[in-house]
KOLVO-55779 format. One record per residue (C-alpha): residue number from 1; residue in one letter; chain; x, y, z. Coordinates in pm, 1 decimal. Layout:
BEGIN
<NUM, 'A', 'A', <X, Y, Z>>
...
END
This chain:
BEGIN
<1, 'X', 'A', <20403.8, 25861.3, -14291.6>>
<2, 'X', 'A', <20381.1, 25878.9, -14667.6>>
<3, 'X', 'A', <20564.9, 26214.7, -14663.4>>
<4, 'X', 'A', <20877.5, 26052.4, -14515.8>>
<5, 'X', 'A', <21158.9, 25878.0, -14706.5>>
<6, 'X', 'A', <21445.2, 25669.0, -14574.0>>
<7, 'X', 'A', <21807.0, 25728.4, -14679.4>>
<8, 'X', 'A', <22086.1, 25498.4, -14565.9>>
<9, 'X', 'A', <21883.0, 25311.5, -14305.6>>
<10, 'X', 'A', <21658.3, 25010.2, -14275.9>>
<11, 'X', 'A', <21286.1, 25032.8, -14209.7>>
<12, 'X', 'A', <21242.5, 25129.1, -13842.7>>
<13, 'X', 'A', <21105.3, 24868.7, -13606.1>>
<14, 'X', 'A', <20755.9, 24904.3, -13468.6>>
<15, 'X', 'A', <20867.7, 25081.9, -13150.8>>
<16, 'X', 'A', <21078.5, 25338.0, -13338.1>>
<17, 'X', 'A', <20808.3, 25378.2, -13602.6>>
<18, 'X', 'A', <20561.2, 25463.9, -13328.2>>
<19, 'X', 'A', <20799.1, 25725.1, -13186.8>>
<20, 'X', 'A', <20875.2, 25870.3, -13531.2>>
<21, 'X', 'A', <20504.1, 25891.4, -13604.7>>
<22, 'X', 'A', <20449.1, 26082.8, -13281.4>>
<23, 'X', 'A', <20691.7, 26362.5, -13374.4>>
<24, 'X', 'A', <20517.1, 26692.8, -13455.0>>
<25, 'X', 'A', <20578.7, 26668.8, -13830.2>>
<26, 'X', 'A', <20384.7, 26893.9, -14064.7>>
<27, 'X', 'A', <20165.8, 26707.3, -14310.9>>
<28, 'X', 'A', <20245.8, 26949.3, -14593.7>>
<29, 'X', 'A', <20623.4, 26901.7, -14556.7>>
<30, 'X', 'A', <20848.1, 26621.3, -14677.8>>
<31, 'X', 'A', <21091.4, 26462.4, -14433.2>>
<32, 'X', 'A', <21394.9, 26237.7, -14468.0>>
<33, 'X', 'A', <21499.6, 25978.3, -14212.6>>
<34, 'X', 'A', <21869.0, 25894.7, -14173.6>>
<35, 'X', 'A', <22049.7, 25657.7, -13939.0>>
<36, 'X', 'A', <22167.9, 25849.0, -13634.1>>
<37, 'X', 'A', <22493.1, 26027.8, -13708.1>>
<38, 'X', 'A', <22813.7, 25929.5, -13526.9>>
<39, 'X', 'A', <23095.4, 26173.9, -13445.1>>
<40, 'X', 'A', <23422.1, 26016.0, -13334.0>>
<41, 'X', 'A', <23579.2, 26346.4, -13229.3>>
<42, 'X', 'A', <23407.7, 26574.5, -12978.5>>
<43, 'X', 'A', <23514.1, 26762.6, -12666.5>>
<44, 'X', 'A', <23251.0, 26769.8, -12392.7>>
<45, 'X', 'A', <23491.9, 26924.4, -12140.9>>
<46, 'X', 'A', <23364.1, 26735.0, -11839.9>>
<47, 'X', 'A', <23501.2, 26658.7, -11587.3>>
<48, 'X', 'A', <23726.3, 26956.6, -11531.7>>
<49, 'X', 'A', <23602.5, 27232.3, -11760.3>>
<50, 'X', 'A', <23225.4, 27246.2, -11721.6>>
<51, 'X', 'A', <23223.7, 27624.2, -11774.3>>
<52, 'X', 'A', <23296.9, 27546.9, -12141.7>>
<53, 'X', 'A', <23056.7, 27253.3, -12192.3>>
<54, 'X', 'A', <22909.0, 26961.2, -12002.3>>
<55, 'X', 'A', <22822.8, 26611.0, -12109.6>>
<56, 'X', 'A', <22457.4, 26709.9, -12065.5>>
<57, 'X', 'A', <22475.8, 27024.1, -12283.0>>
<58, 'X', 'A', <22709.8, 26872.4, -12539.7>>
<59, 'X', 'A', <22505.8, 26556.4, -12584.5>>
<60, 'X', 'A', <22186.3, 26757.3, -12626.4>>
<61, 'X', 'A', <22352.7, 26973.2, -12888.3>>
<62, 'X', 'A', <22459.6, 26652.2, -13059.2>>
<63, 'X', 'A', <22103.9, 26515.3, -13055.4>>
<64, 'X', 'A', <21983.0, 26838.5, -13212.6>>
<65, 'X', 'A', <22241.1, 26792.0, -13485.5>>
<66, 'X', 'A', <22111.9, 26441.9, -13560.0>>
<67, 'X', 'A', <22381.7, 26252.4, -13370.1>>
<68, 'X', 'A', <22300.2, 25947.3, -13161.1>>
<69, 'X', 'A', <22661.1, 25849.5, -13081.2>>
<70, 'X', 'A', <22975.4, 26049.8, -13016.1>>
<71, 'X', 'A', <23327.7, 25975.1, -12891.7>>
<72, 'X', 'A', <23456.5, 26214.8, -12625.3>>
<73, 'X', 'A', <23821.3, 26315.3, -12625.9>>
<74, 'X', 'A', <24035.2, 26277.2, -12310.5>>
<75, 'X', 'A', <24185.0, 26624.3, -12258.5>>
<76, 'X', 'A', <23999.8, 26655.3, -11928.9>>
<77, 'X', 'A', <24078.4, 26694.2, -11559.1>>
<78, 'X', 'A', <24152.8, 26431.9, -11450.3>>
<79, 'X', 'A', <24289.1, 26295.7, -11775.9>>
<80, 'X', 'A', <24142.3, 25944.1, -11818.1>>
<81, 'X', 'A', <24479.6, 25767.8, -11812.0>>
<82, 'X', 'A', <24364.1, 25506.8, -11557.4>>
<83, 'X', 'A', <24032.3, 25349.2, -11462.6>>
<84, 'X', 'A', <24028.8, 25559.2, -11146.8>>
<85, 'X', 'A', <24066.7, 25878.9, -11349.3>>
<86, 'X', 'A', <23812.2, 25762.2, -11607.7>>
<87, 'X', 'A', <23540.4, 25684.7, -11352.2>>
<88, 'X', 'A', <23414.0, 26043.1, -11300.2>>
<89, 'X', 'A', <23352.2, 26074.0, -11674.8>>
<90, 'X', 'A', <23176.9, 25736.5, -11687.9>>
<91, 'X', 'A', <22951.3, 25845.0, -11400.6>>
<92, 'X', 'A', <22862.1, 26170.6, -11574.8>>
<93, 'X', 'A', <22788.0, 25989.1, -11898.8>>
<94, 'X', 'A', <22563.4, 25739.8, -11724.2>>
<95, 'X', 'A', <22373.8, 26008.0, -11532.2>>
<96, 'X', 'A', <22352.2, 26301.3, -11775.2>>
<97, 'X', 'A', <22411.3, 26201.5, -12140.0>>
<98, 'X', 'A', <22117.3, 26237.0, -12379.3>>
<99, 'X', 'A', <22275.4, 26006.3, -12638.1>>
<100, 'X', 'A', <22544.5, 25736.4, -12648.7>>
<101, 'X', 'A', <22877.5, 25886.7, -12541.6>>
<102, 'X', 'A', <23188.6, 25670.1, -12576.5>>
<103, 'X', 'A', <23496.4, 25799.7, -12391.0>>
<104, 'X', 'A', <23852.6, 25782.7, -12519.9>>
<105, 'X', 'A', <24132.3, 25677.2, -12292.4>>
<106, 'X', 'A', <24458.6, 25870.7, -12299.6>>
<107, 'X', 'A', <24763.3, 25722.5, -12471.5>>
<108, 'X', 'A', <25006.1, 25860.4, -12214.0>>
<109, 'X', 'A', <24985.9, 25962.8, -11850.3>>
<110, 'X', 'A', <24834.0, 26310.9, -11823.3>>
<111, 'X', 'A', <24878.7, 26334.9, -12203.7>>
<112, 'X', 'A', <25240.2, 26437.6, -12142.3>>
<113, 'X', 'A', <25395.5, 26179.6, -12374.9>>
<114, 'X', 'A', <25638.1, 26051.3, -12111.5>>
<115, 'X', 'A', <25482.0, 25727.9, -11980.3>>
<116, 'X', 'A', <25222.3, 25499.1, -12130.7>>
<117, 'X', 'A', <24879.5, 25523.2, -11968.2>>
<118, 'X', 'A', <24716.5, 25213.6, -11816.4>>
<119, 'X', 'A', <24596.7, 25095.0, -12156.7>>
<120, 'X', 'A', <24520.5, 24736.6, -12062.2>>
<121, 'X', 'A', <24302.1, 24832.8, -11765.8>>
<122, 'X', 'A', <24129.3, 25106.6, -11966.1>>
<123, 'X', 'A', <24061.5, 24897.5, -12276.7>>
<124, 'X', 'A', <23725.7, 24744.4, -12170.4>>
<125, 'X', 'A', <23587.9, 25089.4, -12081.8>>
<126, 'X', 'A', <23699.5, 25313.5, -12370.5>>
<127, 'X', 'A', <23633.7, 25330.0, -12742.6>>
<128, 'X', 'A', <23998.9, 25391.2, -12840.4>>
<129, 'X', 'A', <24314.0, 25569.1, -12722.9>>
<130, 'X', 'A', <24415.4, 25927.1, -12803.2>>
<131, 'X', 'A', <24618.5, 26213.2, -12662.3>>
<132, 'X', 'A', <24408.9, 26457.0, -12864.9>>
<133, 'X', 'A', <24512.9, 26816.2, -12817.2>>
<134, 'X', 'A', <24873.8, 26700.9, -12801.7>>
<135, 'X', 'A', <25085.2, 26503.3, -13042.0>>
<136, 'X', 'A', <25291.2, 26209.6, -12917.1>>
<137, 'X', 'A', <25637.3, 26348.6, -12988.0>>
<138, 'X', 'A', <25846.1, 26036.0, -12928.6>>
<139, 'X', 'A', <25844.1, 25769.9, -13201.7>>
<140, 'X', 'A', <25943.7, 25509.2, -12942.9>>
<141, 'X', 'A', <25646.9, 25601.1, -12724.5>>
<142, 'X', 'A', <25411.8, 25584.9, -13022.3>>
<143, 'X', 'A', <25551.0, 25246.1, -13123.2>>
<144, 'X', 'A', <25498.2, 25116.2, -12770.7>>
<145, 'X', 'A', <25141.8, 25249.3, -12770.2>>
<146, 'X', 'A', <25067.3, 25094.2, -13108.8>>
<147, 'X', 'A', <25205.0, 24755.1, -13008.0>>
<148, 'X', 'A', <24992.4, 24758.7, -12692.8>>
<149, 'X', 'A', <24679.7, 24881.7, -12870.3>>
<150, 'X', 'A', <24715.2, 24612.6, -13135.1>>
<151, 'X', 'A', <24734.4, 24344.8, -12866.8>>
<152, 'X', 'A', <24424.7, 24489.9, -12701.6>>
<153, 'X', 'A', <24232.2, 24525.4, -13028.0>>
<154, 'X', 'A', <24198.8, 24903.8, -12993.4>>
<155, 'X', 'A', <24245.2, 25194.9, -13232.6>>
<156, 'X', 'A', <24510.5, 25461.5, -13178.9>>
<157, 'X', 'A', <24355.0, 25795.0, -13281.5>>
<158, 'X', 'A', <24635.4, 26045.7, -13323.3>>
<159, 'X', 'A', <24646.7, 26422.5, -13300.0>>
<160, 'X', 'A', <24942.2, 26470.9, -13533.3>>
<161, 'X', 'A', <25146.8, 26775.0, -13443.6>>
<162, 'X', 'A', <25523.7, 26821.3, -13429.5>>
<163, 'X', 'A', <25584.5, 27070.9, -13150.3>>
<164, 'X', 'A', <25930.8, 27158.8, -13281.0>>
<165, 'X', 'A', <25773.2, 27311.9, -13592.5>>
<166, 'X', 'A', <25501.7, 27522.4, -13427.7>>
<167, 'X', 'A', <25714.6, 27827.0, -13341.2>>
<168, 'X', 'A', <25428.5, 28007.0, -13171.8>>
<169, 'X', 'A', <25200.1, 27986.6, -13473.2>>
<170, 'X', 'A', <24823.4, 28004.8, -13446.5>>
<171, 'X', 'A', <24685.0, 28020.0, -13804.4>>
<172, 'X', 'A', <24795.9, 27861.7, -14132.1>>
<173, 'X', 'A', <25141.6, 27968.0, -14248.5>>
<174, 'X', 'A', <25014.8, 28109.8, -14575.7>>
<175, 'X', 'A', <24913.8, 28423.8, -14759.3>>
<176, 'X', 'A', <24673.1, 28554.3, -14494.1>>
<177, 'X', 'A', <24928.8, 28519.6, -14215.8>>
<178, 'X', 'A', <25192.8, 28698.2, -14422.3>>
<179, 'X', 'A', <24957.7, 28979.5, -14523.5>>
<180, 'X', 'A', <24828.9, 29043.8, -14172.0>>
<181, 'X', 'A', <25144.0, 28990.4, -13965.5>>
<182, 'X', 'A', <25038.5, 28666.4, -13796.0>>
<183, 'X', 'A', <25259.5, 28375.4, -13690.7>>
<184, 'X', 'A', <25182.6, 28070.5, -13899.6>>
<185, 'X', 'A', <25157.5, 27696.3, -13838.9>>
<186, 'X', 'A', <25327.5, 27509.8, -14121.3>>
<187, 'X', 'A', <25163.2, 27208.9, -14282.8>>
<188, 'X', 'A', <25466.7, 26992.3, -14209.7>>
<189, 'X', 'A', <25385.3, 27007.6, -13839.1>>
<190, 'X', 'A', <25083.6, 26789.3, -13930.5>>
<191, 'X', 'A', <25200.8, 26571.5, -14217.0>>
<192, 'X', 'A', <25543.8, 26496.6, -14069.3>>
<193, 'X', 'A', <25402.5, 26298.7, -13773.9>>
<194, 'X', 'A', <25152.6, 26127.1, -14004.6>>
<195, 'X', 'A', <25436.9, 26008.2, -14227.3>>
<196, 'X', 'A', <25616.8, 25877.9, -13919.4>>
<197, 'X', 'A', <25310.1, 25707.1, -13779.0>>
<198, 'X', 'A', <25195.5, 25524.6, -14092.4>>
<199, 'X', 'A', <25536.7, 25356.7, -14100.8>>
<200, 'X', 'A', <25496.5, 25256.1, -13736.9>>
<201, 'X', 'A', <25144.9, 25130.5, -13807.6>>
<202, 'X', 'A', <25276.1, 24921.6, -14095.0>>
<203, 'X', 'A', <25543.6, 24771.3, -13871.5>>
<204, 'X', 'A', <25318.4, 24705.8, -13569.7>>
<205, 'X', 'A', <24993.0, 24615.9, -13745.0>>
<206, 'X', 'A', <24807.8, 24865.7, -13526.5>>
<207, 'X', 'A', <24470.4, 25007.6, -13631.9>>
<208, 'X', 'A', <24569.1, 25372.7, -13672.3>>
<209, 'X', 'A', <24331.7, 25667.7, -13716.0>>
<210, 'X', 'A', <24440.4, 26022.3, -13799.4>>
<211, 'X', 'A', <24235.4, 26300.5, -13644.1>>
<212, 'X', 'A', <24124.8, 26620.1, -13822.1>>
<213, 'X', 'A', <24350.3, 26623.1, -14129.2>>
<214, 'X', 'A', <24375.0, 26966.4, -14290.5>>
<215, 'X', 'A', <24640.2, 26968.8, -14564.1>>
<216, 'X', 'A', <24706.1, 26815.7, -14904.5>>
<217, 'X', 'A', <25023.1, 26635.8, -14798.1>>
<218, 'X', 'A', <24831.3, 26449.4, -14527.6>>
<219, 'X', 'A', <24579.6, 26328.4, -14785.9>>
<220, 'X', 'A', <24858.6, 26207.0, -15013.8>>
<221, 'X', 'A', <25046.1, 26024.5, -14737.4>>
<222, 'X', 'A', <24732.4, 25846.3, -14617.8>>
<223, 'X', 'A', <24627.4, 25759.7, -14973.7>>
<224, 'X', 'A', <24964.2, 25594.5, -15039.0>>
<225, 'X', 'A', <24961.3, 25416.2, -14702.9>>
<226, 'X', 'A', <24619.2, 25269.0, -14776.5>>
<227, 'X', 'A', <24738.0, 25153.2, -15117.6>>
<228, 'X', 'A', <25028.7, 24979.1, -14943.4>>
<229, 'X', 'A', <24790.6, 24793.8, -14713.1>>
<230, 'X', 'A', <24846.0, 24991.1, -14392.3>>
<231, 'X', 'A', <24554.2, 24972.5, -14147.8>>
<232, 'X', 'A', <24495.0, 25347.5, -14144.9>>
<233, 'X', 'A', <24185.0, 25564.6, -14149.5>>
<234, 'X', 'A', <24130.9, 25937.5, -14115.4>>
<235, 'X', 'A', <23877.0, 26210.9, -14062.8>>
<236, 'X', 'A', <23840.4, 26571.7, -14161.5>>
<237, 'X', 'A', <23596.0, 26836.3, -14042.9>>
<238, 'X', 'A', <23336.8, 27059.7, -14212.3>>
<239, 'X', 'A', <23542.8, 27376.6, -14169.3>>
<240, 'X', 'A', <23835.8, 27230.5, -14365.0>>
<241, 'X', 'A', <23604.9, 27120.4, -14646.7>>
<242, 'X', 'A', <23405.2, 27442.2, -14675.0>>
<243, 'X', 'A', <23658.4, 27714.8, -14592.5>>
<244, 'X', 'A', <24015.1, 27817.1, -14665.8>>
<245, 'X', 'A', <24247.6, 28094.6, -14550.3>>
<246, 'X', 'A', <24073.3, 28343.7, -14780.6>>
<247, 'X', 'A', <23772.7, 28318.3, -14548.1>>
<248, 'X', 'A', <23967.5, 28413.9, -14234.9>>
<249, 'X', 'A', <23869.1, 28717.4, -14030.3>>
<250, 'X', 'A', <24034.5, 28889.4, -13735.5>>
<251, 'X', 'A', <23813.7, 28702.6, -13492.7>>
<252, 'X', 'A', <23870.9, 28416.4, -13248.4>>
<253, 'X', 'A', <23587.2, 28214.0, -13398.9>>
<254, 'X', 'A', <23816.6, 28145.3, -13695.7>>
<255, 'X', 'A', <24087.9, 27992.3, -13476.9>>
<256, 'X', 'A', <24115.4, 27613.9, -13449.3>>
<257, 'X', 'A', <24391.5, 27353.7, -13446.5>>
<258, 'X', 'A', <24486.1, 27247.7, -13705.1>>
<259, 'X', 'A', <24405.1, 27574.6, -13879.5>>
<260, 'X', 'A', <24200.7, 27640.8, -14192.2>>
<261, 'X', 'A', <24457.8, 27617.5, -14468.2>>
<262, 'X', 'A', <24493.7, 27713.3, -14837.5>>
<263, 'X', 'A', <24247.7, 27668.1, -15122.2>>
<264, 'X', 'A', <24474.2, 27393.4, -15261.4>>
<265, 'X', 'A', <24448.7, 27209.6, -14928.9>>
<266, 'X', 'A', <24070.4, 27247.9, -14928.3>>
<267, 'X', 'A', <24048.5, 27107.3, -15280.5>>
<268, 'X', 'A', <24273.5, 26812.9, -15190.1>>
<269, 'X', 'A', <24050.2, 26728.6, -14893.7>>
<270, 'X', 'A', <23742.6, 26723.6, -15114.8>>
<271, 'X', 'A', <23925.1, 26498.6, -15359.4>>
<272, 'X', 'A', <24014.5, 26274.7, -15065.9>>
<273, 'X', 'A', <23645.4, 26244.9, -14981.7>>
<274, 'X', 'A', <23560.8, 26153.2, -15337.8>>
<275, 'X', 'A', <23825.1, 25883.4, -15381.1>>
<276, 'X', 'A', <23777.1, 25728.3, -15035.7>>
<277, 'X', 'A', <24106.6, 25837.1, -14881.4>>
<278, 'X', 'A', <23913.6, 26028.5, -14614.6>>
<279, 'X', 'A', <23691.8, 25780.5, -14434.6>>
<280, 'X', 'A', <23462.3, 26001.1, -14231.7>>
<281, 'X', 'A', <23367.1, 26352.2, -14128.0>>
<282, 'X', 'A', <23395.1, 26450.6, -13761.7>>
<283, 'X', 'A', <23326.3, 26792.9, -13613.2>>
<284, 'X', 'A', <23608.5, 26832.1, -13358.1>>
<285, 'X', 'A', <23339.9, 27011.2, -13155.1>>
<286, 'X', 'A', <23555.3, 27214.4, -12913.0>>
<287, 'X', 'A', <23360.6, 27468.8, -12707.4>>
<288, 'X', 'A', <23514.9, 27748.4, -12504.1>>
<289, 'X', 'A', <23376.1, 28035.8, -12302.4>>
<290, 'X', 'A', <23292.9, 28364.5, -12475.0>>
<291, 'X', 'A', <23585.6, 28530.2, -12296.6>>
<292, 'X', 'A', <23831.0, 28267.3, -12418.9>>
<293, 'X', 'A', <23719.7, 28325.1, -12779.0>>
<294, 'X', 'A', <23712.1, 28706.7, -12759.6>>
<295, 'X', 'A', <24084.6, 28774.6, -12795.6>>
<296, 'X', 'A', <24130.5, 28768.4, -13171.4>>
<297, 'X', 'A', <24334.0, 28521.5, -13372.7>>
<298, 'X', 'A', <24647.8, 28556.8, -13164.3>>
<299, 'X', 'A', <24500.8, 28543.3, -12815.2>>
<300, 'X', 'A', <24190.3, 28325.1, -12836.1>>
<301, 'X', 'A', <24177.4, 27959.5, -12740.9>>
<302, 'X', 'A', <24191.9, 27702.8, -13022.9>>
<303, 'X', 'A', <23856.6, 27544.9, -13106.5>>
<304, 'X', 'A', <23509.6, 27594.5, -13251.2>>
<305, 'X', 'A', <23174.8, 27420.0, -13209.7>>
<306, 'X', 'A', <23011.2, 27216.5, -13483.7>>
<307, 'X', 'A', <22763.0, 26948.8, -13378.3>>
<308, 'X', 'A', <22451.5, 27154.6, -13449.9>>
<309, 'X', 'A', <22569.7, 27286.4, -13786.3>>
<310, 'X', 'A', <22760.1, 26999.2, -13948.6>>
<311, 'X', 'A', <22483.2, 26831.5, -14144.8>>
<312, 'X', 'A', <22306.8, 27148.7, -14269.9>>
<313, 'X', 'A', <22639.3, 27294.9, -14385.5>>
<314, 'X', 'A', <22757.2, 26979.7, -14560.6>>
<315, 'X', 'A', <22417.7, 26911.9, -14714.0>>
<316, 'X', 'A', <22388.0, 27270.5, -14841.6>>
<317, 'X', 'A', <22740.2, 27322.6, -14973.9>>
<318, 'X', 'A', <22844.3, 26971.7, -15079.5>>
<319, 'X', 'A', <22528.0, 26776.3, -15161.4>>
<320, 'X', 'A', <22313.0, 27054.4, -15305.2>>
<321, 'X', 'A', <22613.3, 27182.9, -15500.3>>
<322, 'X', 'A', <22662.8, 26840.4, -15658.8>>
<323, 'X', 'A', <23001.2, 26770.0, -15499.4>>
<324, 'X', 'A', <22891.8, 26448.1, -15326.4>>
<325, 'X', 'A', <22567.4, 26253.6, -15308.1>>
<326, 'X', 'A', <22335.7, 26252.9, -15009.3>>
<327, 'X', 'A', <22402.5, 25881.4, -14968.0>>
<328, 'X', 'A', <22777.4, 25947.9, -14956.9>>
<329, 'X', 'A', <22732.2, 26213.9, -14689.6>>
<330, 'X', 'A', <22526.0, 25977.0, -14476.1>>
<331, 'X', 'A', <22796.7, 25712.6, -14514.0>>
<332, 'X', 'A', <23063.5, 25961.3, -14401.0>>
<333, 'X', 'A', <22862.4, 26083.0, -14102.3>>
<334, 'X', 'A', <22680.3, 25771.6, -13984.1>>
<335, 'X', 'A', <22808.4, 25443.9, -14126.5>>
<336, 'X', 'A', <23186.7, 25467.8, -14172.8>>
<337, 'X', 'A', <23262.1, 25602.6, -13822.0>>
<338, 'X', 'A', <23075.8, 25312.6, -13664.6>>
<339, 'X', 'A', <23248.4, 25053.8, -13880.5>>
<340, 'X', 'A', <23595.6, 25181.4, -13799.4>>
<341, 'X', 'A', <23539.6, 25215.3, -13423.9>>
<342, 'X', 'A', <23306.1, 24914.3, -13382.8>>
<343, 'X', 'A', <23015.5, 25127.9, -13264.1>>
<344, 'X', 'A', <22682.2, 24948.1, -13302.3>>
<345, 'X', 'A', <22395.7, 25095.1, -13503.8>>
<346, 'X', 'A', <22067.9, 25005.4, -13339.2>>
<347, 'X', 'A', <21721.3, 25159.4, -13348.5>>
<348, 'X', 'A', <21847.8, 25515.5, -13391.3>>
<349, 'X', 'A', <21728.2, 25768.3, -13644.1>>
<350, 'X', 'A', <21726.7, 26136.8, -13718.6>>
<351, 'X', 'A', <21448.3, 26309.7, -13911.9>>
<352, 'X', 'A', <21518.5, 26615.0, -14129.1>>
<353, 'X', 'A', <21321.3, 26868.7, -14326.7>>
<354, 'X', 'A', <21572.7, 26920.7, -14605.9>>
<355, 'X', 'A', <21381.3, 27212.5, -14756.6>>
<356, 'X', 'A', <21381.9, 27425.8, -14441.4>>
<357, 'X', 'A', <21601.7, 27732.2, -14486.8>>
<358, 'X', 'A', <21766.3, 27938.1, -14215.7>>
<359, 'X', 'A', <22079.2, 28132.4, -14125.7>>
<360, 'X', 'A', <22320.2, 27987.6, -13870.7>>
<361, 'X', 'A', <22273.8, 28178.7, -13546.1>>
<362, 'X', 'A', <22503.0, 28085.3, -13255.6>>
<363, 'X', 'A', <22259.5, 28240.9, -13009.4>>
<364, 'X', 'A', <22025.7, 27952.2, -13094.4>>
<365, 'X', 'A', <22277.6, 27679.0, -13008.3>>
<366, 'X', 'A', <22210.8, 27431.6, -12728.5>>
<367, 'X', 'A', <22586.8, 27395.7, -12682.2>>
<368, 'X', 'A', <22739.1, 27623.7, -12420.6>>
<369, 'X', 'A', <22998.6, 27712.8, -12684.5>>
<370, 'X', 'A', <22893.9, 27971.4, -12942.8>>
<371, 'X', 'A', <23210.8, 28021.8, -13147.4>>
<372, 'X', 'A', <23163.0, 27924.0, -13512.7>>
<373, 'X', 'A', <23313.2, 28067.8, -13831.4>>
<374, 'X', 'A', <22983.0, 27986.5, -14004.6>>
<375, 'X', 'A', <22768.0, 28242.8, -13822.3>>
<376, 'X', 'A', <22529.6, 28398.7, -14072.6>>
<377, 'X', 'A', <22574.7, 28131.5, -14339.5>>
<378, 'X', 'A', <22251.2, 28038.0, -14515.3>>
<379, 'X', 'A', <22174.8, 27667.0, -14497.0>>
<380, 'X', 'A', <21904.9, 27418.0, -14585.0>>
<381, 'X', 'A', <21803.8, 27141.3, -14347.8>>
<382, 'X', 'A', <21644.5, 27142.1, -14004.5>>
<383, 'X', 'A', <21637.3, 26850.4, -13762.8>>
<384, 'X', 'A', <21278.8, 26765.0, -13672.6>>
<385, 'X', 'A', <21368.6, 26493.6, -13424.3>>
<386, 'X', 'A', <21621.0, 26233.4, -13317.1>>
<387, 'X', 'A', <21536.5, 25887.8, -13185.5>>
<388, 'X', 'A', <21763.7, 25650.4, -12991.7>>
<389, 'X', 'A', <21662.5, 25304.6, -12872.3>>
<390, 'X', 'A', <21299.9, 25377.3, -12948.0>>
<391, 'X', 'A', <21297.8, 25700.9, -12745.0>>
<392, 'X', 'A', <21292.7, 26062.3, -12852.7>>
<393, 'X', 'A', <21612.6, 26237.2, -12750.2>>
<394, 'X', 'A', <21541.1, 26554.7, -12945.4>>
<395, 'X', 'A', <21217.3, 26700.3, -13074.7>>
<396, 'X', 'A', <21198.6, 27025.8, -13268.3>>
<397, 'X', 'A', <20905.6, 27255.7, -13210.6>>
<398, 'X', 'A', <20850.7, 27141.9, -12855.3>>
<399, 'X', 'A', <21074.1, 27384.6, -12667.2>>
<400, 'X', 'A', <21367.9, 27152.8, -12740.0>>
<401, 'X', 'A', <21220.4, 26908.4, -12490.1>>
<402, 'X', 'A', <21437.9, 26610.4, -12400.9>>
<403, 'X', 'A', <21265.5, 26289.6, -12301.3>>
END
């Protein structure tokens, strides 16, 4: 294995080394081994919406993207707001997941923001609490949730969105919306709840995590909160780092929530990566059916897929362009998420041919969802295999066989 180098991970144990050595790697190619990536924000849609994605298909897509651990959001049916409602998801994970899948528990009953979910009973079975897809509108409810989560030693991961400011918007309230007659979503609908919540986190001592930040004000608020000693972390996603509203097209695959915002917002997010304000990169992998994404910007469902494209995109357009180092990217995708959410890193690795070049083709995805704004983008980097607990969970060149 003299044509393999390690980045960000310890020397594999004998069992994993044996498995890595058995991958069909080409002797005239160089390969890089990373610790398995960890995504703290995915939607696997099951139970309740298996026509969009399943835990089986989503976890296999994740393995192909180099992920060995993901955290699955709770906007499901039933919503996991009690142990009884969580059990179907736990059963599916145990029976069908290709990698480690950690479920979130809901913050409130049915994610309606009216009554606190059964947090104490859920705590031993979930990675954290979130009402992702919906913002907790009541400050009193969020305070109650934070106080309870702090007592239980759990993170509150917040989808920050002020419903009173949405006004039917569906893309960023900026130049593109104005020029094309679209209803916009203002940035304050995101940063306003963040400003509220960091104060509550400071008062309660809760471990608070902000999901999918997209605008410059959010970066500034979180930067100042960290400087003041608040226990806050945050994530952003590849599409916010690599695109802005100038890249929008009249197509549902460009519609996600929060939306792609201005160039100034994009630049602020990159600066937040560089100075450590942004702790990690998550995909917010959110698959929908082709029909649900076929109705343009106004009518399509919010959400795009990203597990199979995240690393090649970020490696190509951030690392190879000299924006961040490869070691920094590995930290953002593999190390920092685990540290914040107390997810163990065992014998889990992903092997990449960083010189392999291809164009992103949604028809090639293992995910049931195909909607991506990056279709056709040229990237470098192809996953040759992913190993978890000394077993191959993805192997390229072998009909995508899962073992």
